[in-house]
Wavefront OBJ file of the C-alpha trace (Angstrom):
o trace
v -20.797 -94.716 61.498
v -17.221 -95.921 61.141
v -14.763 -93.431 62.666
v -12.650 -93.620 59.504
v -15.478 -91.944 57.551
v -14.946 -88.605 59.306
v -11.783 -87.744 57.345
v -13.793 -87.678 54.100
v -16.788 -85.650 55.281
v -17.284 -81.904 54.830
v -20.220 -79.538 55.141
v -22.204 -80.045 51.893
v -22.605 -76.397 50.856
v -19.449 -74.788 52.254
v -16.977 -77.657 52.127
v -15.864 -77.075 55.729
v -14.361 -79.933 57.743
v -16.688 -81.569 60.256
v -15.978 -82.574 63.821
v -17.766 -84.776 66.323
v -19.463 -83.169 69.291
v -20.524 -85.854 71.788
v -19.858 -89.234 70.293
v -21.644 -92.272 71.668
v -19.927 -95.434 70.501
v -20.584 -99.130 70.277
v -17.222 -100.732 69.678
v -15.628 -98.926 66.728
v -18.961 -97.589 65.482
v -20.376 -94.183 66.390
v -24.044 -94.828 67.146
v -25.180 -91.262 67.774
v -23.628 -87.816 67.760
v -23.725 -84.502 65.899
v -21.339 -83.454 63.145
v -20.500 -79.748 63.429
v -18.793 -77.389 60.970
v -16.779 -74.258 61.835
v -19.649 -72.017 60.798
v -22.082 -73.891 63.026
v -23.878 -76.188 60.595
v -25.004 -79.319 62.403
v -25.772 -82.763 61.045
v -27.023 -85.576 63.283
v -25.791 -89.148 63.400
v -28.784 -91.386 64.120
v -28.674 -95.157 64.373
v -25.053 -95.055 63.255
v -25.768 -93.091 60.057
v -24.829 -89.439 59.337
v -27.910 -87.566 58.084
v -27.498 -84.636 55.696
v -31.168 -84.278 54.686
v -34.244 -83.270 56.679
v -36.920 -84.130 54.134
v -36.935 -85.733 50.697
v -38.989 -87.007 47.769
v -37.935 -90.676 48.070
v -40.401 -92.041 50.612
v -41.558 -94.751 48.223
v -37.991 -96.013 47.955
v -37.784 -96.115 51.756
v -40.898 -98.294 51.731
v -39.676 -100.466 48.837
v -36.281 -101.332 50.254
v -37.596 -101.946 53.747
v -40.060 -104.455 52.299
v -37.395 -106.081 50.127
v -34.235 -105.564 52.166
v -32.546 -108.755 50.898
v -34.610 -109.694 47.821
v -31.940 -108.821 45.237
v -28.904 -109.834 47.283
v -26.842 -112.685 45.881
v -27.059 -116.052 47.563
v -26.262 -119.676 46.791
v -26.986 -120.244 43.117
v -28.044 -116.640 42.408
v -25.375 -114.154 41.275
v -27.600 -111.472 39.762
v -26.066 -108.490 41.584
v -22.478 -109.493 40.855
v -23.228 -110.093 37.188
v -25.002 -106.732 36.871
v -22.347 -104.820 38.800
v -19.491 -105.864 36.517
v -21.606 -105.652 33.354
v -22.776 -102.108 34.140
v -19.419 -100.779 35.368
v -17.167 -102.722 32.965
v -14.641 -102.980 35.814
v -12.865 -106.129 36.978
v -12.724 -107.651 40.477
v -8.953 -107.195 40.703
v -8.936 -103.501 39.793
v -11.366 -102.430 42.527
v -9.400 -104.116 45.299
v -8.243 -101.421 47.744
v -9.971 -98.599 45.844
v -12.065 -95.940 47.589
v -15.458 -96.240 45.882
v -18.634 -94.173 46.096
v -21.942 -96.025 45.696
v -24.316 -93.269 44.592
v -27.877 -94.262 45.479
v -27.183 -97.521 47.289
v -30.716 -98.638 48.193
v -30.344 -101.535 50.608
v -26.739 -102.085 49.514
v -26.681 -104.987 47.071
v -24.025 -103.485 44.783
v -21.996 -102.230 47.734
v -21.779 -105.828 48.877
v -20.177 -106.854 45.583
v -17.556 -104.107 45.750
v -16.838 -104.996 49.384
v -16.540 -108.669 48.500
v -13.652 -107.812 46.171
v -11.780 -105.645 48.658
v -13.013 -102.117 47.895
v -13.441 -99.433 50.551
v -17.046 -98.374 50.026
v -18.815 -95.180 51.049
v -22.466 -95.391 50.073
v -25.309 -92.914 50.241
v -28.991 -92.760 49.503
v -31.609 -90.049 49.820
v -34.139 -92.404 51.375
v -34.292 -94.284 54.660
v -33.072 -97.315 52.707
v -29.721 -96.384 54.289
v -31.028 -97.996 57.491
v -31.430 -101.288 55.640
v -28.037 -100.936 53.946
v -26.392 -100.407 57.326
v -28.211 -103.407 58.780
v -27.116 -105.526 55.827
v -23.476 -104.451 55.607
v -22.259 -102.841 58.844
v -20.262 -105.993 59.627
v -17.816 -104.952 56.893
v -15.085 -102.775 58.421
v -14.555 -101.018 55.066
v -18.202 -99.969 54.624
v -19.799 -96.632 55.513
v -23.211 -95.235 54.609
v -24.860 -91.849 54.938
v -28.146 -90.198 54.019
v -27.693 -87.315 51.595
v -28.929 -85.600 48.448
v -27.038 -86.442 45.260
v -26.592 -82.714 44.477
v -25.530 -81.709 48.004
v -23.038 -84.360 49.021
v -20.641 -83.937 51.955
v -17.482 -84.609 49.940
v -14.847 -82.453 48.296
v -14.243 -82.789 44.537
v -11.806 -85.523 43.478
v -12.290 -87.593 46.625
v -12.904 -91.053 45.169
v -10.911 -93.492 43.065
v -14.093 -94.891 41.516
v -17.709 -93.684 41.468
v -20.725 -95.653 40.286
v -24.430 -94.886 40.057
v -26.695 -97.770 39.028
v -30.388 -97.218 38.340
v -30.611 -93.863 40.125
v -30.110 -90.859 37.821
v -33.543 -91.109 36.184
v -35.235 -90.952 39.587
v -33.818 -87.534 40.498
v -35.526 -84.194 39.760
v -32.710 -83.170 37.403
v -30.779 -86.202 36.071
v -28.233 -84.091 34.165
v -27.370 -81.957 37.189
v -27.152 -85.111 39.317
v -24.731 -86.642 36.818
v -22.570 -83.532 36.735
v -22.365 -83.447 40.540
v -21.165 -87.051 40.671
v -18.597 -86.671 37.898
v -16.692 -84.065 39.913
v -16.102 -86.515 42.747
v -13.755 -88.860 40.883
v -10.021 -88.230 41.187
v -7.787 -87.558 38.222
v -7.363 -90.935 36.497
v -10.342 -92.119 38.529
v -13.238 -93.972 36.946
v -16.964 -93.328 36.723
v -19.702 -95.750 35.691
v -23.461 -95.437 35.528
v -26.481 -97.333 34.333
v -29.786 -95.575 33.698
v -33.111 -96.029 31.970
v -32.976 -95.230 28.263
v -35.870 -93.828 26.272
v -35.124 -93.549 22.580
v -37.801 -92.750 20.008
v -35.829 -94.752 17.419
v -36.148 -97.833 19.670
v -39.869 -98.461 20.246
v -39.344 -101.031 23.011
v -37.954 -98.251 25.254
v -41.135 -96.146 25.104
v -43.855 -98.693 24.380
v -43.160 -100.405 27.694
v -46.399 -101.018 29.594
v -45.219 -98.988 32.569
v -45.359 -95.713 30.619
v -49.085 -96.202 30.055
v -49.952 -97.178 33.641
v -47.517 -95.002 35.611
v -49.408 -91.693 35.115
v -52.300 -93.197 37.060
v -50.607 -95.526 39.547
v -47.768 -93.256 40.721
v -50.245 -91.123 42.659
v -51.407 -93.987 44.870
v -50.028 -94.136 48.424
v -47.114 -96.552 48.613
v -48.919 -99.103 50.766
v -51.988 -99.135 48.528
v -49.895 -99.426 45.354
v -47.836 -102.223 46.847
v -50.929 -104.177 47.864
v -52.315 -103.800 44.344
v -49.067 -104.952 42.705
v -48.697 -107.842 45.133
v -52.274 -108.914 44.297
v -52.115 -108.746 40.504
v -48.587 -110.007 39.764
v -49.277 -113.653 40.748
v -52.574 -113.560 38.814
v -50.999 -112.330 35.570
v -47.782 -114.310 35.853
v -49.113 -117.325 33.854
v -50.041 -114.978 30.990
v -46.647 -113.259 31.157
v -44.910 -116.623 31.006
v -47.023 -117.728 28.051
v -46.127 -114.576 26.085
v -42.477 -114.851 27.113
v -42.346 -118.438 25.827
v -42.571 -117.007 22.301
v -38.935 -116.692 21.292
v -38.991 -113.221 19.729
v -41.016 -111.823 22.654
v -38.429 -113.132 25.079
v -35.359 -111.957 23.130
v -36.681 -108.442 22.582
v -38.325 -108.056 25.981
v -41.633 -107.377 24.274
v -43.590 -109.450 26.797
v -43.427 -106.441 29.145
v -45.025 -104.318 26.422
v -48.088 -106.560 26.564
v -48.324 -107.809 30.158
v -47.561 -105.339 33.006
v -45.243 -107.598 34.992
v -41.487 -107.356 35.541
v -40.998 -111.046 34.777
v -37.687 -112.217 36.284
v -37.906 -115.923 35.452
v -34.587 -115.659 33.590
v -32.602 -115.178 36.815
v -30.758 -118.402 37.577
v -30.845 -120.005 41.002
v -34.236 -118.626 42.043
v -37.154 -120.503 43.560
v -40.768 -119.818 42.644
v -41.032 -117.576 45.727
v -37.877 -115.713 44.666
v -39.291 -115.151 41.182
v -42.521 -113.708 42.566
v -40.683 -111.504 45.091
v -38.408 -110.133 42.362
v -41.366 -109.551 40.034
v -43.354 -107.757 42.733
v -40.373 -105.589 43.693
v -39.490 -104.536 40.148
v -43.120 -104.047 39.100
v -43.697 -101.800 42.106
v -40.522 -99.960 41.115
v -42.007 -99.199 37.683
v -44.799 -97.118 39.151
v -43.752 -95.828 42.572
v -40.911 -93.283 42.030
v -41.906 -89.634 42.069
v -39.536 -88.989 39.154
v -38.760 -91.240 36.220
v -36.835 -89.387 33.514
v -34.885 -91.678 31.160
v -31.785 -90.265 29.531
v -30.127 -90.312 26.136
v -26.918 -92.346 25.960
v -25.413 -89.857 23.526
v -26.104 -86.933 25.859
v -24.591 -88.691 28.861
v -21.441 -89.503 26.896
v -21.126 -85.857 25.783
v -21.419 -84.666 29.394
v -18.638 -87.023 30.489
v -16.433 -85.670 27.694
v -17.235 -82.036 28.582
v -16.142 -82.540 32.199
v -12.871 -84.150 31.165
v -13.437 -87.877 30.864
v -11.834 -90.068 28.225
v -12.043 -93.711 27.148
v -15.816 -93.317 27.316
v -17.524 -96.600 26.509
v -20.943 -98.219 26.471
v -20.902 -101.795 27.762
v -24.640 -102.395 27.806
v -27.845 -100.510 27.030
v -27.744 -97.477 29.358
v -24.367 -98.457 30.856
v -21.707 -95.762 30.318
v -18.179 -95.645 31.710
v -15.243 -93.258 31.528
v -11.869 -92.305 33.052
v -11.209 -88.782 34.276
v -8.242 -87.023 32.702
l 1 2 3 4 5 6 7 8 9 10 11 12 13 14 15 16 17 18 19 20 21 22 23 24 25 26 27 28 29 30 31 32 33 34 35 36 37 38 39 40 41 42 43 44 45 46 47 48 49 50 51 52 53 54 55 56 57 58 59 60 61 62 63 64 65 66 67 68 69 70 71 72 73 74 75 76 77 78 79 80 81 82 83 84 85 86 87 88 89 90 91 92 93 94 95 96 97 98 99 100 101 102 103 104 105 106 107 108 109 110 111 112 113 114 115 116 117 118 119 120 121 122 123 124 125 126 127 128 129 130 131 132 133 134 135 136 137 138 139 140 141 142 143 144 145 146 147 148 149 150 151 152 153 154 155 156 157 158 159 160 161 162 163 164 165 166 167 168 169 170 171 172 173 174 175 176 177 178 179 180 181 182 183 184 185 186 187 188 189 190 191 192 193 194 195 196 197 198 199 200 201 202 203 204 205 206 207 208 209 210 211 212 213 214 215 216 217 218 219 220 221 222 223 224 225 226 227 228 229 230 231 232 233 234 235 236 237 238 239 240 241 242 243 244 245 246 247 248 249 250 251 252 253 254 255 256 257 258 259 260 261 262 263 264 265 266 267 268 269 270 271 272 273 274 275 276 277 278 279 280 281 282 283 284 285 286 287 288 289 290 291 292 293 294 295 296 297 298 299 300 301 302 303 304 305 306 307 308 309 310 311 312 313 314 315 316 317 318 319 320 321 322 323 324 325 326 327
């Protein structure tokens, strides 16, 4: 944990300031300690990460991101994360420079890396043990901090952050609307919020005829290791069929190949080797089935919630990508 993080942290339920008890440091990083509030609430720092949860429902995400700690990170020739970050948030590299940004549901930290690359001060959190992988990936950035916490019980006061983003997370919480409302309160006045979520719209058949909705009721109950082994076995076997269907122009443009063949085909990502393509397909296919919760949202409802909390200039930059500025 970076020492600079302490000034932003409070007790999640009472909002009391936290202090360090017996810090053990490695350079400028606090490796282990206990955060204590005035009323006696205690939160451990383990492996350099403040922990505000004892148990959680996101074990499959812990497994997923440990297996694929760097799979989606940008590298030479592959700029997937950067492209998605700016498409989903509708922000620009210059405007996030120097801003205090919250990464809500960071996974192993691929979007945090993009914000850090362009000079943001990033505080990230995740419910799962993926925070360990995020810290391993990004702790060399002096302006990066990560903690383990629940999206509805975060250790921050309202109006703490300049910008807040939440990409691909809301639908995997028990109550996506409550989760959204909790995050919206954390942006400062004139601060910005952006999110991207799964959309399910009965007027758009491709959002509910996706193959995952037919298989998930059965596969989500498998233990993570067993499900992963199954996905890792069948994806390479069905990939030729997926590619054949995807070669039909209308199937590719509409994404209908995933309605017929249960593979998250990622051949379209530039700069990827055959191994990269298989790793990405295995990761995203596993991600279809493994979450405990998967509750897509309505774009119209999300936009109404932003407006009700006091956001303006609410826009939609992509399917499921909503942004707004707090008044």
